[in-house]
C-alpha positions as CSV (number, residue, x, y, z in Angstrom):
1,M,47.7,86.6,-70.7
2,T,45.2,84.7,-69.2
3,K,46.3,82.6,-66.3
4,M,44.7,79.1,-66.6
5,L,43.7,77.0,-63.4
6,N,42.8,73.2,-63.3
7,V,39.2,72.7,-62.1
8,N,38.1,69.2,-61.0
9,I,34.7,68.6,-60.0
10,D,33.3,65.3,-58.3
11,T,30.0,64.4,-58.7
12,N,27.5,61.5,-57.8
13,G,27.6,60.6,-61.8
14,I,26.4,62.7,-64.6
15,D,25.5,62.6,-68.1
16,Q,28.5,63.4,-70.6
17,Q,26.4,66.0,-72.8
18,E,24.9,67.4,-69.9
19,A,28.2,67.9,-68.6
20,R,29.5,69.4,-71.7
21,D,26.4,71.8,-71.9
22,W,26.9,72.6,-68.3
23,T,30.2,73.6,-68.9
24,A,29.6,75.5,-72.2
25,E,27.2,77.4,-70.7
26,L,29.2,78.2,-67.6
27,A,31.4,80.2,-70.1
28,N,28.4,82.0,-71.7
29,V,26.9,83.1,-68.5
30,Y,30.4,84.7,-67.2
31,A,31.5,86.4,-70.4
32,D,35.1,87.1,-69.3
33,M,35.5,83.3,-68.2
34,E,37.4,81.2,-70.2
35,I,37.1,77.4,-70.5
36,E,39.2,75.0,-72.4
37,D,40.6,71.2,-72.2
38,V,36.7,69.9,-70.9
39,N,37.0,66.3,-69.7
40,I,34.0,64.2,-68.5
41,S,34.6,60.7,-67.0
42,G,32.2,59.0,-65.0
43,D,31.7,61.1,-61.7
44,K,34.2,64.0,-62.7
45,I,34.2,66.9,-64.6
46,S,37.6,68.6,-65.2
47,F,38.4,71.6,-67.4
48,K,41.1,74.6,-67.3
49,A,39.3,77.9,-66.4
50,G,40.5,81.5,-66.3
51,F,39.5,85.0,-66.8
52,S,40.2,86.8,-70.2
53,G,43.3,88.9,-70.1
54,M,44.0,88.2,-66.2
55,D,47.3,86.8,-65.3
56,D,46.4,87.2,-61.2
57,T,43.7,84.8,-61.3
58,A,43.3,82.9,-57.7
59,P,41.7,79.8,-57.3
60,D,38.9,81.4,-55.5
61,D,38.1,83.7,-58.1
62,I,37.1,80.8,-60.3
63,K,35.6,78.8,-57.1
64,M,33.3,81.7,-56.3
65,K,31.8,81.8,-59.9
66,I,31.3,78.1,-60.3
67,D,29.5,78.1,-56.9
68,E,27.1,80.9,-57.8
69,Y,26.7,79.5,-61.4
70,I,25.8,75.6,-59.5
71,S,23.4,77.4,-57.2
72,M,21.6,78.9,-60.3
73,N,22.0,75.5,-62.3
74,E,21.9,72.5,-60.4
75,A,22.3,70.1,-63.3
76,F,23.9,67.7,-60.8
77,Q,24.9,67.1,-57.3
78,V,28.5,68.3,-56.1
79,K,30.7,66.2,-54.2
80,N,34.0,68.4,-54.2
81,I,35.5,70.9,-56.0
82,S,39.2,71.6,-56.4
83,I,41.0,74.3,-58.4
84,K,44.8,74.5,-58.6
């Protein structure tokens, strides 16, 4: 079973389609990462994320991948990332 964590990314503003494309590409770059329930609203991107078949995923595991991807694809400026 895949453990899904809630991810919230606060930005300085982002285009909704650009944010959807960014989250879809995040899942493509990390093939074992599952992303669902994407919601983009104003300055916030939120979604659920986990790794396929892993029931012991920790917030730091997800944050490491997101930080890495943001450094490769700077589509927007991040103010804060929270994962619970």
